[in-house]
C-alpha atoms as one frame of an Amber mdcrd trajectory, in Angstrom:
protein
   4.114   2.471   9.142   1.724   3.082  12.057  -0.794   0.728  13.592  -3.545
   1.987  15.883  -5.255   0.335  18.887  -7.210   2.131  21.633  -4.794   4.642
  23.227  -1.795   3.044  21.523   0.472   3.955  18.613   2.750   1.243  17.138
   5.771   2.259  15.085   7.627  -0.090  12.737  11.277   0.874  13.103  14.499
  -0.344  11.586  16.653  -2.147  14.135  20.131  -0.615  14.285  22.781  -2.663
  16.084  24.203  -1.004  19.215  21.956   2.061  18.795  19.140   3.251  21.079
  15.811   4.574  19.803  13.754   7.217  21.675  10.362   8.715  20.853   9.200
  12.054  22.250   5.485  12.815  22.197   3.385  15.884  22.910  -0.272  16.565
  22.256  -1.058  18.925  19.370  -3.747  20.514  21.584  -1.082  22.302  23.593
   2.363  22.417  21.987   3.730  24.033  25.131   2.562  21.077  27.249   4.476
  18.126  28.631   6.787  16.173  26.322   7.070  12.514  27.251  10.046  10.329
  26.369   9.574   6.693  25.436  12.823   4.704  25.267  13.160   1.449  23.353
  16.620   0.558  24.622  19.356  -0.857  22.434  18.109  -2.304  19.163  14.364
  -2.249  20.054  12.049  -4.814  18.536   9.521  -3.598  15.988   6.769  -2.586
  16.412   7.792  -0.014  19.025   4.602   0.472  21.042   3.654   3.632  22.936
   0.614   3.006  25.154  -1.383   4.957  27.719  -2.313   7.688  25.243  -5.637
   9.469  25.018  -7.728   7.608  22.366  -8.233   9.718  19.248  -5.858  12.431
  20.514  -3.478  13.863  17.925   0.215  13.799  18.877   3.470  15.219  17.503
   6.054  12.452  17.566   9.817  13.002  17.288  12.250  10.115  16.955  15.988
  10.112  17.645  18.708   7.448  17.651  21.614   7.627  20.101  24.834   5.723
  20.694  23.940   4.913  24.311  21.410   5.377  27.052  19.909   8.846  26.639
  21.436  10.400  29.766  24.972   9.162  28.855  24.855   9.319  25.021  27.538
  11.293  23.269  25.895  11.165  19.827  22.285  11.946  18.957  20.774  11.757
  15.466  18.794  14.523  13.828  15.160  14.258  14.844  12.502  12.931  12.489
   8.952  14.013  13.216   5.340  13.266  12.344   1.830  13.937  13.515  -0.488
  10.985  14.233  -3.510  10.007  16.310  -3.797   7.363  19.002  -6.212   4.554
  18.193  -9.841   4.803  19.307
């Protein structure tokens, strides 16, 4: 489920013990543009909030779960993706 506030997207996520959740976002205006990573740390609290987005802008969002901090993880889940808009 998604909740929208100006320039923010909130994601309700299932807390998984000892697992880390990461969201990767890119604007749908330019799929070759910058991809930003938003880390929730171990067992992040829901809702997982991504702020500082352009209000009304459409984003591709990809979520992954890892067994550790992203730069040291040895296991990464298959990505789940969706397209959504930041709140206006």
